[in-house]
C-alpha positions as semicolon CSV with decimal commas, in nm:
position;residue;x (nm);y (nm);z (nm)
1;M;0,000;0,000;0,000
2;M;0,289;0,236;0,074
3;Y;0,415;0,166;-0,279
4;G;0,080;0,288;-0,412
5;L;0,112;0,607;-0,208
6;Y;0,453;0,671;-0,358
7;L;0,320;0,618;-0,712
8;S;0,029;0,855;-0,656
9;A;0,257;1,116;-0,499
10;Q;0,488;1,091;-0,800
11;G;0,190;1,135;-1,031
12;A;0,066;1,441;-0,840
13;E;0,414;1,597;-0,846
14;A;0,447;1,536;-1,221
15;Q;0,105;1,685;-1,298
16;S;0,175;1,984;-1,073
17;F;0,493;2,052;-1,271
18;R;0,300;2,015;-1,596
19;Q;0,038;2,259;-1,467
20;A;0,307;2,520;-1,400
21;V;0,451;2,482;-1,751
22;V;0,109;2,513;-1,918
23;A;0,014;2,810;-1,698
24;N;0,334;2,989;-1,800
25;N;0,251;2,925;-2,166
26;M;-0,096;3,071;-2,120
27;A;0,045;3,376;-1,939
28;N;0,252;3,451;-2,250
29;V;-0,021;3,423;-2,513
30;G;0,028;3,792;-2,590
31;T;0,408;3,798;-2,564
32;S;0,574;3,861;-2,900
33;S;0,794;3,574;-3,025
34;F;0,735;3,366;-2,710
35;K;0,805;2,995;-2,761
36;R;0,590;2,746;-2,573
37;D;0,736;2,478;-2,346
38;F;0,640;2,116;-2,296
39;A;0,682;1,926;-1,971
40;V;0,896;1,614;-2,014
41;L;0,808;1,322;-1,787
42;R;0,980;0,984;-1,763
43;S;0,787;0,665;-1,693
44;H;0,952;0,388;-1,492
45;L;0,918;0,012;-1,471
46;P;0,790;-0,133;-1,143
47;F;1,057;-0,153;-0,873
48;D;1,052;-0,534;-0,853
49;A;1,078;-0,565;-1,230
50;V;1,409;-0,379;-1,214
51;H;1,548;-0,486;-0,879
52;G;1,375;-0,819;-0,819
53;P;1,547;-1,162;-0,845
54;E;1,607;-1,276;-1,201
55;N;1,358;-1,524;-1,346
56;Q;1,122;-1,463;-1,054
57;V;0,943;-1,154;-1,181
58;P;0,590;-1,231;-1,310
59;E;0,540;-1,130;-1,671
60;T;0,224;-0,941;-1,578
61;L;0,431;-0,713;-1,355
62;L;0,591;-0,559;-1,663
63;E;0,246;-0,441;-1,768
64;Q;0,216;-0,228;-1,454
65;T;0,346;0,122;-1,398
66;G;0,645;0,215;-1,191
67;G;0,551;0,579;-1,159
68;L;0,665;0,903;-1,321
69;S;0,947;1,146;-1,264
70;V;1,003;1,499;-1,392
71;E;1,280;1,533;-1,651
72;G;1,242;1,904;-1,733
73;T;1,105;2,101;-2,027
74;V;1,151;2,117;-2,402
75;T;1,089;2,435;-2,602
76;D;0,901;2,435;-2,932
77;F;1,086;2,675;-3,163
78;S;0,833;2,655;-3,446
79;Q;0,778;2,973;-3,647
80;G;0,504;3,194;-3,501
81;P;0,259;3,397;-3,711
82;L;0,359;3,750;-3,815
83;R;0,161;4,061;-3,727
84;Q;0,209;4,386;-3,919
85;T;0,262;4,687;-3,691
86;G;0,365;4,963;-3,933
87;S;0,655;5,067;-3,707
88;S;1,001;5,082;-3,864
89;F;1,143;4,975;-3,527
90;D;0,956;4,644;-3,532
91;I;1,124;4,351;-3,705
92;A;1,041;3,981;-3,723
93;L;1,250;3,681;-3,820
94;V;1,126;3,424;-4,070
95;G;1,306;3,092;-4,044
96;D;1,551;2,956;-3,790
97;G;1,767;3,213;-3,618
98;F;1,797;3,475;-3,346
99;F;1,910;3,833;-3,296
100;Q;2,207;3,894;-3,069
101;V;2,174;4,146;-2,785
102;T;2,383;4,239;-2,483
103;D;2,332;4,392;-2,142
104;G;2,694;4,510;-2,142
105;N;2,824;4,199;-1,969
106;A;2,671;3,895;-2,139
107;T;2,537;3,822;-2,487
108;F;2,191;3,675;-2,532
109;L;1,982;3,546;-2,820
110;T;1,626;3,660;-2,887
111;R;1,357;3,671;-3,154
112;D;1,187;3,969;-2,992
113;G;1,215;4,237;-3,259
114;H;1,032;4,517;-3,076
115;L;1,314;4,774;-3,088
116;A;1,370;5,139;-2,995
117;L;1,641;5,404;-2,962
118;D;1,790;5,478;-2,622
119;S;1,915;5,813;-2,494
120;Q;2,249;5,754;-2,670
121;N;2,074;5,687;-3,003
122;A;2,171;5,319;-2,990
123;L;1,940;5,050;-3,125
124;V;1,806;4,851;-2,828
125;M;1,530;4,612;-2,726
126;A;1,231;4,826;-2,626
127;D;1,143;4,616;-2,319
128;T;1,486;4,551;-2,170
129;G;1,707;4,825;-2,313
130;Y;1,964;4,565;-2,419
131;A;2,176;4,679;-2,714
132;V;2,122;4,503;-3,047
133;L;2,449;4,370;-3,193
134;N;2,570;4,367;-3,550
135;A;2,741;4,078;-3,729
136;T;3,077;4,171;-3,573
137;G;2,938;4,180;-3,219
138;E;2,918;4,558;-3,184
139;A;2,622;4,780;-3,093
140;F;2,451;4,988;-3,359
141;A;2,513;5,363;-3,338
142;I;2,237;5,551;-3,521
143;P;2,337;5,896;-3,656
144;P;2,158;6,168;-3,454
145;N;2,036;6,341;-3,770
146;Y;1,873;6,036;-3,927
147;S;1,524;6,072;-4,071
148;G;1,438;5,708;-4,121
149;L;1,551;5,354;-4,048
150;S;1,532;5,068;-4,295
151;I;1,623;4,703;-4,241
152;G;1,646;4,473;-4,542
153;P;1,561;4,101;-4,562
154;E;1,927;4,008;-4,505
155;G;1,940;4,226;-4,194
156;I;2,123;4,523;-4,347
157;V;2,045;4,828;-4,132
158;S;2,047;5,169;-4,302
159;A;1,960;5,522;-4,191
160;V;1,859;5,818;-4,405
161;T;2,028;6,144;-4,311
162;A;1,866;6,487;-4,312
163;E;2,024;6,543;-4,656
164;G;1,849;6,236;-4,791
165;V;2,161;6,020;-4,804
166;R;2,112;5,652;-4,716
167;A;2,393;5,544;-4,486
168;P;2,448;5,169;-4,425
169;L;2,515;5,107;-4,057
170;G;2,590;4,735;-4,065
171;Q;2,416;4,400;-4,062
172;L;2,220;4,245;-3,779
173;G;2,400;3,962;-3,605
174;L;2,167;3,677;-3,702
175;V;2,283;3,348;-3,552
176;Q;2,157;3,009;-3,444
177;P;2,299;2,750;-3,204
178;A;2,473;2,450;-3,352
179;V;2,233;2,237;-3,145
180;S;1,888;2,377;-3,055
181;T;1,887;2,189;-2,724
182;D;2,184;2,404;-2,616
183;L;1,948;2,699;-2,561
184;I;1,836;2,790;-2,210
185;K;1,558;3,037;-2,141
186;E;1,673;3,333;-1,934
187;G;1,335;3,510;-1,911
188;R;1,222;3,832;-2,085
189;N;1,231;3,652;-2,422
190;L;1,606;3,596;-2,390
191;Y;1,805;3,277;-2,443
192;R;2,158;3,172;-2,359
193;S;2,346;2,916;-2,565
194;L;2,556;2,656;-2,386
195;G;2,748;2,583;-2,705
196;D;2,874;2,764;-3,010
197;V;2,654;2,967;-3,242
198;E;2,679;2,995;-3,619
199;P;2,539;3,237;-3,879
200;A;2,168;3,187;-3,949
201;L;2,198;3,173;-4,327
202;D;1,832;3,098;-4,395
203;A;1,682;3,364;-4,164
204;Q;1,500;3,654;-4,328
205;V;1,407;3,986;-4,165
206;R;1,065;4,147;-4,206
207;Q;1,054;4,514;-4,107
208;Q;0,729;4,658;-3,964
209;F;0,627;4,312;-3,844
210;L;0,644;4,127;-3,512
211;E;0,638;3,753;-3,460
212;E;0,345;3,661;-3,238
213;S;0,347;3,410;-2,955
214;G;0,365;3,044;-3,049
215;V;0,101;2,956;-2,788
216;N;-0,241;2,833;-2,901
217;P;-0,481;2,942;-2,621
218;L;-0,742;2,674;-2,698
219;E;-0,489;2,393;-2,704
220;E;-0,328;2,509;-2,380
221;T;-0,669;2,540;-2,210
222;V;-0,756;2,181;-2,303
223;T;-0,417;2,063;-2,176
224;L;-0,462;2,255;-1,850
225;I;-0,805;2,095;-1,789
226;E;-0,660;1,751;-1,861
227;T;-0,367;1,814;-1,625
228;N;-0,592;1,945;-1,345
229;R;-0,807;1,631;-1,363
230;A;-0,502;1,405;-1,357
231;F;-0,368;1,594;-1,053
232;E;-0,702;1,562;-0,872
233;M;-0,719;1,189;-0,944
234;N;-0,374;1,137;-0,796
235;M;-0,465;1,339;-0,486
236;N;-0,786;1,138;-0,445
237;M;-0,585;0,816;-0,470
238;I;-0,348;0,942;-0,201
239;Q;-0,644;1,022;0,027
240;M;-0,809;0,685;-0,037
241;Q;-0,490;0,488;0,031
242;D;-0,420;0,693;0,341
243;D;-0,769;0,614;0,473
244;M;-0,722;0,243;0,397
245;L;-0,388;0,241;0,575
246;M;-0,543;0,413;0,876
247;R;-0,820;0,151;0,896
248;L;-0,564;-0,127;0,866
249;L;-0,359;0,013;1,153
250;Q;-0,668;0,060;1,369
251;S;-0,784;-0,296;1,308
252;A;-0,439;-0,428;1,399
253;T;-0,425;-0,231;1,725
254;P;-0,509;-0,448;2,028
255;A;-0,821;-0,339;2,215
């Protein structure tokens, strides 16, 4: 009976973790370029099937569960839909790849193309103020007398001066990790790569667009309902087994 309690507790813990992941996805339905996460759970064979004496484990035991454990999360980097904003400071990526930004100490990757100019006329992320880097790893310095900003499909950034002269300022640093699983979410739509990054040759830039969240609200709502029910069932099983154990102990207690 204690084994059953452990299995139900494992199930409740796993579903609680899954709830948290789904809830975070739903909280970012309106976050530009957000990539949804999936909870990864590992199923186990029954304890006796793994640790029991050889040739003495009933075949039917292998058909039973040995519980679940939490492995972590996996991010779905599928392309999100594009939304036209009309702002020259909004850019979206089509295809695999990321922009490079820095807080002055560390370099991060992001697909959040909602940009702005800071007080020093540098091109930065509007929400964090992190500087956007060019292909050589340097921040963009926009001329103070510019009258327009244009960004081509290959990421070439140009400004138009007051005299009407188009001045190329450099190319966006578009990169991708050698292995997608090397990326770690750092919050605020930022990622950190554990390995090397390489040029994102297939990525295309769309100015005056933003990539919308990759979260489907209906799908996440259905998953959340399913997860809540699974959590409740595990908690009910824990309560039932606890009651049965209590009755067993009471019946075994001498009068």
